[in-house]
C-alpha positions as CSV (number, residue, x, y, z in Angstrom):
1,M,-22.3,-20.2,20.3
2,T,-20.5,-19.3,17.3
3,L,-16.9,-21.3,16.4
4,D,-15.4,-18.2,17.0
5,E,-16.4,-17.5,20.2
6,L,-14.7,-20.8,21.1
7,I,-11.7,-20.0,19.7
8,T,-11.9,-16.9,21.6
9,E,-13.0,-18.2,24.8
10,F,-10.4,-21.3,24.9
11,D,-7.5,-19.6,23.8
12,R,-8.7,-16.7,27.1
13,G,-8.6,-19.5,28.7
14,L,-5.6,-20.9,28.1
15,R,-3.9,-17.2,28.6
16,T,-5.5,-17.2,32.8
17,M,-4.4,-20.7,33.4
18,A,-0.5,-19.3,31.4
19,G,-0.4,-15.9,33.3
20,V,-0.8,-13.7,29.9
21,S,-2.8,-11.0,31.0
22,R,-4.0,-8.3,29.1
23,M,-4.3,-5.3,30.7
24,S,-7.1,-2.3,29.9
25,R,-6.1,-0.4,33.6
26,P,-2.7,0.6,34.3
27,T,-2.1,-1.1,38.1
28,P,-3.8,1.0,40.6
29,L,-1.1,2.9,42.6
30,P,-0.3,4.1,46.0
31,P,-2.0,7.7,47.0
32,T,0.1,10.4,46.7
33,E,2.4,12.0,49.5
34,E,0.3,14.8,50.3
35,Q,3.6,17.1,51.1
36,S,6.7,15.8,48.2
37,G,3.8,15.4,45.3
38,E,5.8,12.3,44.7
39,G,4.4,9.2,44.9
40,A,4.6,7.0,47.4
41,Q,7.8,4.7,47.4
42,P,7.8,1.0,48.4
43,V,8.7,0.4,51.5
44,D,11.4,-2.7,52.5
45,L,9.6,-5.5,54.0
46,S,10.3,-7.9,56.5
47,P,10.9,-11.4,54.5
48,A,8.1,-12.5,57.0
49,E,6.0,-9.9,55.4
50,R,6.6,-10.2,52.6
51,T,5.7,-13.9,52.9
52,H,2.1,-13.0,54.5
53,A,1.4,-10.1,51.5
54,A,2.7,-13.1,48.5
55,G,-0.5,-15.9,50.1
56,L,-2.9,-13.5,50.5
57,M,-2.4,-12.1,46.2
58,R,-1.8,-15.6,45.4
59,V,-5.5,-16.4,46.8
60,N,-6.5,-13.0,45.0
61,H,-5.0,-14.4,41.8
62,V,-6.7,-17.7,42.2
63,G,-9.8,-15.8,42.6
64,E,-9.1,-13.9,38.8
65,V,-8.9,-17.2,37.3
66,C,-11.9,-18.3,38.7
67,A,-14.0,-15.0,38.0
68,Q,-11.9,-15.7,34.0
69,A,-13.6,-19.5,34.3
70,L,-17.2,-18.4,35.8
71,Y,-18.1,-15.8,33.2
72,Q,-16.5,-17.5,30.8
73,A,-18.3,-20.9,31.5
74,Q,-21.7,-18.2,32.3
75,K,-21.3,-17.2,29.0
76,L,-21.4,-20.3,27.3
77,A,-25.0,-21.3,29.3
78,T,-27.7,-18.3,28.3
79,S,-28.5,-17.3,24.9
80,S,-29.1,-13.5,25.7
81,P,-27.2,-11.3,23.4
82,K,-27.3,-8.9,26.0
83,L,-26.5,-11.5,28.8
84,K,-23.3,-12.5,26.9
85,D,-22.2,-8.4,27.0
86,A,-22.7,-8.2,30.5
87,F,-20.4,-11.3,31.2
88,E,-17.9,-10.2,29.2
89,R,-17.5,-6.5,30.6
90,A,-17.0,-7.5,33.7
91,A,-14.9,-10.8,32.7
92,R,-12.4,-7.8,31.1
93,E,-12.5,-6.2,33.9
94,E,-11.6,-9.3,36.2
95,E,-8.7,-9.8,33.0
96,D,-7.3,-6.7,34.9
97,H,-6.9,-8.0,38.1
98,L,-5.7,-11.2,37.7
99,A,-2.7,-8.7,35.7
100,W,-3.2,-7.1,38.5
101,T,-2.1,-10.0,41.1
102,A,0.3,-11.8,39.1
103,R,2.8,-8.2,38.8
104,R,2.7,-8.7,43.0
105,L,3.3,-12.2,43.0
106,E,6.0,-11.2,40.5
107,A,7.2,-8.1,42.9
108,L,7.2,-9.7,46.0
109,D,9.2,-12.6,44.4
110,S,6.6,-14.9,44.9
111,R,4.9,-17.4,42.3
112,P,0.3,-18.3,41.1
113,S,-0.9,-21.5,42.4
114,L,0.5,-24.3,41.4
115,L,-3.4,-25.4,41.2
116,N,-4.4,-23.5,39.7
117,P,-5.6,-25.3,36.5
118,L,-8.0,-27.5,39.5
119,W,-9.4,-24.0,40.4
120,Y,-9.4,-22.9,36.8
121,A,-11.6,-26.2,35.9
122,G,-13.6,-26.0,39.0
123,A,-14.7,-23.2,38.7
124,L,-15.8,-23.6,34.5
125,S,-17.8,-26.9,35.7
126,I,-19.5,-24.3,37.8
127,G,-20.2,-22.0,36.0
128,F,-21.9,-23.7,33.6
129,V,-24.3,-25.4,36.0
130,A,-25.5,-21.8,37.6
131,G,-26.1,-21.1,33.8
132,C,-28.4,-23.9,33.3
133,F,-30.7,-22.9,35.3
134,G,-32.3,-19.6,33.6
135,D,-30.9,-16.3,33.8
136,K,-31.8,-14.9,36.7
137,V,-30.1,-17.3,38.9
138,S,-26.9,-17.0,36.4
139,L,-27.2,-13.4,38.1
140,G,-28.5,-14.3,40.9
141,F,-25.0,-16.3,41.1
142,M,-22.9,-13.6,39.3
143,A,-24.2,-10.6,42.5
144,E,-23.5,-13.4,45.4
145,T,-20.1,-14.1,44.1
146,E,-19.1,-10.9,44.4
147,R,-20.5,-10.5,47.5
148,Q,-18.2,-12.9,49.3
149,V,-15.0,-11.5,47.0
150,E,-15.8,-7.9,48.9
151,Q,-16.0,-9.7,52.2
152,H,-13.2,-12.1,51.3
153,L,-11.7,-8.3,49.5
154,D,-12.4,-6.0,52.8
155,S,-10.7,-9.5,55.4
156,H,-7.0,-8.6,53.2
157,L,-7.4,-5.4,53.4
158,D,-7.2,-6.5,57.6
159,K,-4.8,-8.4,56.6
160,L,-2.1,-7.2,54.4
161,P,0.9,-5.9,56.1
162,E,0.4,-1.9,57.1
163,A,3.3,-1.2,55.1
164,D,2.2,-3.7,51.6
165,R,1.4,0.0,50.4
166,E,0.9,-1.3,46.6
167,S,-1.0,-4.4,47.6
168,R,-3.0,-2.7,49.4
169,A,-3.9,0.2,46.7
170,I,-4.7,-3.3,44.3
171,V,-7.2,-5.0,46.6
172,E,-8.2,-1.7,47.2
173,Q,-10.0,-1.2,43.0
174,M,-10.6,-5.0,42.8
175,R,-13.0,-4.7,46.2
176,T,-14.7,-0.9,43.6
177,D,-15.0,-3.4,40.8
178,E,-16.6,-6.0,42.5
179,V,-19.2,-4.5,44.9
180,A,-19.9,-2.7,40.7
181,H,-20.5,-6.3,39.7
182,A,-22.7,-7.1,42.8
183,K,-24.9,-4.5,42.1
184,A,-25.2,-5.1,38.2
185,A,-26.1,-8.4,38.1
186,T,-29.1,-7.6,40.7
187,D,-30.2,-4.6,38.5
188,A,-30.3,-7.4,36.1
189,G,-32.8,-9.5,37.4
190,G,-30.3,-11.8,39.5
191,V,-32.2,-13.1,41.9
192,E,-31.1,-14.3,45.6
193,L,-29.6,-17.9,45.8
194,P,-31.6,-19.7,48.6
195,F,-29.0,-20.4,51.7
196,P,-27.7,-24.2,51.4
197,A,-26.2,-22.6,48.0
198,R,-24.5,-19.8,49.8
199,A,-23.4,-21.3,52.2
200,I,-21.7,-24.0,50.2
201,M,-20.2,-21.9,48.3
202,R,-18.7,-20.2,51.0
203,A,-17.5,-23.8,52.1
204,A,-15.8,-24.0,48.6
205,S,-14.4,-20.7,49.1
206,K,-12.7,-21.2,52.5
207,V,-11.1,-24.6,51.0
208,M,-9.5,-22.8,48.3
209,T,-8.3,-20.1,49.9
210,R,-6.4,-22.0,52.7
211,T,-5.3,-24.2,50.1
212,A,-4.5,-21.1,47.4
213,Y,-1.9,-19.2,50.0
214,Y,0.9,-22.0,50.3
215,L,0.0,-23.8,47.2
């Protein structure tokens, strides 16, 4: 990797942890009202619903912080230009997710996780280790990560307040993107990870999600 590329990735890492994210796509919106033809109007949430929705969206924001770190590390670990491009494309879409969840947290009068630097550093290390096992394992790690994120987002669609259409629209689009990323990684030759590796990933994810909901 060239010096310019290292500077670019360092800048992206700083922006990720500082919460300064660029969007290439607008924030997803709830479906339009069929009868009026106008956009669905925001519904006031109760204090408990607002707190719960903020906790869930903070978890999603942490997931996107980790995604940036994982893709950066995997780009550093591979020598394949084709794979670097694949990770970069996925990272750009994940950066949209990062910006969407950050804006939603602001709308809910909440904040990102206080432990974002820790999550970022941990994900960066894990992603680099996965990349060092070779491109097929790295792609398999990407596919498994995205599959687990998909399941995680499914659970959030069940847990989010029914009235919080704004958060639901964001989570639904994120889920669509994660499914596409997992398929792309598998189609590119990603191998299935052994059960112990998948189990460790799930355990680490549980620790992160339970902590980030509050912190």
